[in-house]
MARMARMI-658584 format. One record per residue: x, z, y of N, C-alpha, C in turn. Coordinates in nm, 2 decimals, padded with zeros to 4 digits, always signed. Each point is the difference from the previous one (the first is absolute). Example, Ala and Ser with C-alpha at 12.3 -4.5 7.8 and 13.67 -1.06 7.14 Angstrom:
# MARMARMI-658584
(atom (+01.32 +00.78 -00.57) (-00.09 +00.00 +00.12) (+00.09 +00.00 +00.12))
(atom (-00.04 -00.07 +00.11) (+00.09 +00.00 +00.11) (-00.08 +00.08 +00.11))
***
This chain:
# MARMARMI-658584
(atom (+03.24 -06.32 +10.52) (-00.11 -00.04 -00.08) (+00.02 +00.05 -00.14))
(atom (+00.13 +00.01 -00.04) (+00.03 +00.04 -00.14) (-00.05 +00.14 -00.02))
(atom (+00.00 +00.09 +00.10) (-00.05 +00.13 -00.01) (-00.15 +00.00 -00.03))
(atom (-00.07 -00.09 +00.06) (-00.15 -00.01 -00.02) (-00.02 -00.05 -00.15))
(atom (+00.08 -00.09 -00.04) (-00.02 -00.06 -00.14) (+00.03 +00.11 -00.10))
(atom (+00.10 +00.08 +00.02) (+00.04 +00.11 -00.09) (-00.11 +00.10 +00.00))
(atom (-00.06 +00.03 +00.12) (-00.11 +00.10 +00.00) (-00.12 -00.05 -00.07))
(atom (-00.04 -00.12 +00.02) (-00.11 -00.06 -00.07) (+00.02 +00.00 -00.15))
(atom (+00.12 -00.04 -00.04) (+00.03 +00.00 -00.15) (-00.02 +00.15 -00.06))
(atom (+00.06 +00.09 +00.07) (-00.01 +00.14 -00.04) (-00.14 +00.05 -00.01))
(atom (-00.08 -00.02 +00.11) (-00.13 +00.05 +00.01) (-00.10 -00.06 -00.10))
(atom (+00.02 -00.13 -00.02) (-00.08 -00.08 -00.09) (+00.05 +00.00 -00.14))
(atom (+00.12 +00.05 -00.03) (+00.05 +00.00 -00.13) (+00.02 -00.14 -00.05))
(atom (+00.06 -00.09 +00.09) (+00.02 -00.14 -00.04) (+00.15 -00.03 +00.03))
(atom (+00.05 -00.12 -00.04) (+00.13 -00.04 +00.02) (+00.02 -00.04 +00.15))
(atom (+00.13 +00.00 +00.04) (+00.02 -00.04 +00.14) (-00.04 -00.15 +00.02))
(atom (+00.02 -00.08 -00.10) (-00.05 -00.14 +00.01) (-00.15 -00.01 +00.02))
(atom (-00.07 +00.08 -00.07) (-00.15 +00.00 +00.01) (-00.04 +00.06 +00.14))
(atom (+00.07 +00.10 +00.04) (-00.02 +00.06 +00.14) (+00.03 -00.10 +00.11))
(atom (+00.10 -00.08 -00.02) (+00.04 -00.10 +00.10) (-00.12 -00.10 +00.01))
(atom (-00.05 -00.04 -00.11) (-00.11 -00.10 +00.00) (-00.12 +00.07 +00.07))
(atom (-00.03 +00.12 -00.02) (-00.11 +00.07 +00.06) (+00.02 +00.01 +00.15))
(atom (+00.12 +00.04 +00.04) (+00.03 +00.01 +00.15) (-00.01 -00.14 +00.06))
(atom (+00.05 -00.10 -00.07) (+00.00 -00.14 +00.06) (-00.15 -00.04 +00.01))
(atom (-00.08 +00.03 -00.10) (-00.15 -00.03 +00.01) (-00.06 +00.07 +00.12))
(atom (+00.03 +00.13 +00.02) (-00.05 +00.07 +00.11) (+00.04 -00.06 +00.13))
(atom (+00.13 -00.04 +00.01) (+00.04 -00.06 +00.13) (-00.06 -00.13 +00.02))
(atom (-00.02 -00.08 -00.10) (-00.07 -00.13 +00.01) (-00.14 +00.03 +00.05))
(atom (-00.07 +00.10 -00.05) (-00.13 +00.03 +00.05) (+00.00 +00.04 +00.15))
(atom (+00.10 +00.08 +00.04) (+00.01 +00.05 +00.13) (+00.03 -00.13 +00.09))
(atom (+00.09 -00.08 -00.04) (+00.03 -00.12 +00.08) (-00.12 -00.10 +00.02))
(atom (-00.08 +00.00 -00.11) (-00.12 -00.09 +00.00) (-00.12 +00.05 +00.08))
(atom (-00.01 +00.13 +00.01) (-00.12 +00.06 +00.05) (+00.01 +00.08 +00.13))
(atom (+00.12 +00.02 +00.05) (+00.02 +00.08 +00.12) (+00.06 -00.09 +00.10))
(atom (-00.02 +00.03 +00.13) (+00.06 -00.08 +00.11) (+00.16 +00.01 -00.02))
(atom (+00.06 -00.11 +00.03) (+00.15 -00.01 -00.02) (+00.08 +00.12 +00.06))
(atom (-00.03 +00.04 +00.12) (+00.08 +00.11 +00.05) (-00.01 +00.13 -00.08))
(atom (-00.12 +00.03 -00.05) (-00.02 +00.12 -00.08) (+00.06 -00.02 -00.13))
(atom (-00.01 -00.12 -00.06) (+00.07 -00.02 -00.13) (+00.15 +00.02 +00.01))
(atom (+00.06 -00.05 +00.10) (+00.14 +00.01 +00.02) (+00.04 +00.14 +00.02))
(atom (-00.08 +00.08 +00.08) (+00.03 +00.14 +00.02) (-00.01 +00.08 -00.13))
(atom (-00.10 -00.03 -00.09) (-00.01 +00.07 -00.13) (+00.12 -00.04 -00.08))
(atom (+00.04 -00.12 +00.00) (+00.12 -00.04 -00.08) (+00.12 +00.07 +00.05))
(atom (+00.02 +00.01 +00.13) (+00.12 +00.07 +00.05) (-00.01 +00.15 -00.03))
(atom (-00.11 +00.06 +00.01) (-00.02 +00.14 -00.03) (+00.04 +00.02 -00.15))
(atom (-00.05 -00.08 -00.09) (+00.03 +00.01 -00.14) (+00.15 -00.02 -00.03))
(atom (+00.07 -00.08 +00.09) (+00.14 -00.02 -00.02) (+00.08 +00.11 +00.06))
(atom (-00.07 +00.11 +00.06) (+00.08 +00.11 +00.05) (+00.02 +00.00 +00.15))
(atom (-00.06 -00.09 +00.07) (+00.02 -00.01 +00.15) (-00.08 +00.11 +00.06))
(atom (+00.07 +00.11 +00.05) (-00.07 +00.11 +00.06) (-00.07 -00.03 +00.13))
(atom (+00.05 -00.10 +00.07) (-00.08 -00.04 +00.12) (-00.13 -00.06 -00.04))
(atom (-00.01 -00.08 -00.10) (-00.12 -00.06 -00.05) (-00.09 +00.11 -00.05))
(atom (+00.05 +00.10 -00.07) (-00.08 +00.11 -00.05) (-00.06 +00.08 +00.12))
(atom (+00.08 +00.02 +00.10) (-00.05 +00.07 +00.12) (-00.11 -00.08 +00.07))
(atom (+00.01 -00.13 +00.00) (-00.10 -00.09 +00.06) (-00.13 +00.01 -00.08))
(atom (+00.01 +00.01 -00.13) (-00.12 +00.01 -00.09) (-00.07 +00.13 +00.03))
(atom (+00.08 +00.11 +00.02) (-00.06 +00.13 +00.03) (-00.08 -00.01 +00.14))
(atom (+00.07 -00.07 +00.09) (-00.06 -00.02 +00.13) (-00.13 -00.08 +00.00))
(atom (+00.01 -00.11 -00.08) (-00.12 -00.08 -00.02) (-00.12 +00.07 -00.06))
(atom (+00.03 +00.07 -00.10) (-00.11 +00.08 -00.07) (-00.05 +00.11 +00.10))
(atom (+00.09 +00.06 +00.07) (-00.04 +00.10 +00.10) (-00.09 -00.06 +00.10))
(atom (+00.03 -00.12 +00.05) (-00.08 -00.07 +00.09) (-00.14 -00.03 -00.05))
(atom (-00.01 -00.04 -00.13) (-00.13 -00.02 -00.06) (-00.08 +00.13 -00.01))
(atom (+00.07 +00.11 +00.00) (-00.07 +00.13 -00.01) (-00.03 +00.06 +00.14))
(atom (+00.02 -00.08 +00.10) (-00.04 +00.05 +00.14) (+00.12 +00.03 +00.08))
(atom (+00.12 +00.00 -00.05) (+00.12 +00.02 +00.08) (+00.02 +00.15 +00.02))
(atom (+00.10 +00.04 +00.08) (+00.02 +00.14 +00.04) (+00.09 +00.07 -00.11))
(atom (+00.05 +00.11 +00.04) (+00.09 +00.08 -00.08) (-00.06 +00.04 -00.13))
(atom (-00.13 +00.04 -00.01) (-00.06 +00.04 -00.12) (-00.01 -00.12 -00.10))
(atom (-00.04 -00.11 +00.06) (-00.01 -00.12 -00.08) (+00.13 -00.05 -00.06))
(atom (+00.11 +00.02 +00.08) (+00.13 -00.04 -00.05) (+00.04 +00.09 -00.11))
(atom (-00.02 +00.13 +00.01) (+00.03 +00.09 -00.11) (-00.08 -00.03 -00.12))
(atom (-00.13 -00.02 +00.02) (-00.09 -00.04 -00.12) (+00.04 -00.13 -00.06))
(atom (+00.04 -00.10 +00.07) (+00.04 -00.12 -00.05) (+00.13 +00.02 -00.08))
(atom (+00.10 +00.07 +00.06) (+00.12 +00.03 -00.07) (-00.02 +00.07 -00.13))
(atom (-00.09 +00.10 +00.00) (-00.04 +00.08 -00.12) (-00.06 -00.09 -00.10))
(atom (-00.09 -00.09 +00.04) (-00.07 -00.09 -00.09) (+00.10 -00.10 -00.07))
(atom (+00.09 -00.06 +00.08) (+00.09 -00.09 -00.05) (+00.10 +00.08 -00.09))
(atom (+00.03 +00.12 +00.03) (+00.09 +00.08 -00.08) (-00.06 +00.03 -00.13))
(atom (-00.13 +00.03 +00.00) (-00.07 +00.03 -00.13) (-00.01 -00.13 -00.08))
(atom (-00.02 -00.11 +00.06) (+00.00 -00.13 -00.07) (+00.13 -00.02 -00.07))
(atom (+00.11 +00.03 +00.08) (+00.13 -00.01 -00.06) (+00.03 +00.09 -00.12))
(atom (-00.06 +00.12 +00.01) (+00.02 +00.09 -00.11) (-00.08 -00.05 -00.13))
(atom (-00.11 -00.06 +00.03) (-00.08 -00.05 -00.11) (+00.07 -00.11 -00.07))
(atom (+00.09 -00.07 +00.08) (+00.08 -00.11 -00.06) (+00.13 +00.05 -00.05))
(atom (+00.03 +00.13 +00.01) (+00.12 +00.05 -00.05) (+00.11 +00.02 +00.11))
(atom (-00.03 -00.03 +00.12) (+00.10 +00.01 +00.11) (+00.02 +00.14 +00.05))
***
């Protein structure tokens, strides 16, 4: 999670303490508005759990219709989101 906080601080031009508050607020929103299994998966992925990251790719691919092309597109989409966040 520290990696995410550092990335948010750098991208936003704020202190690590401010970034931690922003990340905490985002996680609070996720926990309050998403089903518990999805919220837990997102938290695990943000913490660096590669299995959770893979499950997120699979879940997004499923929403896109499944199959090899959807998995690649989902992986690309999540990869681009990560780049936007500095990952």
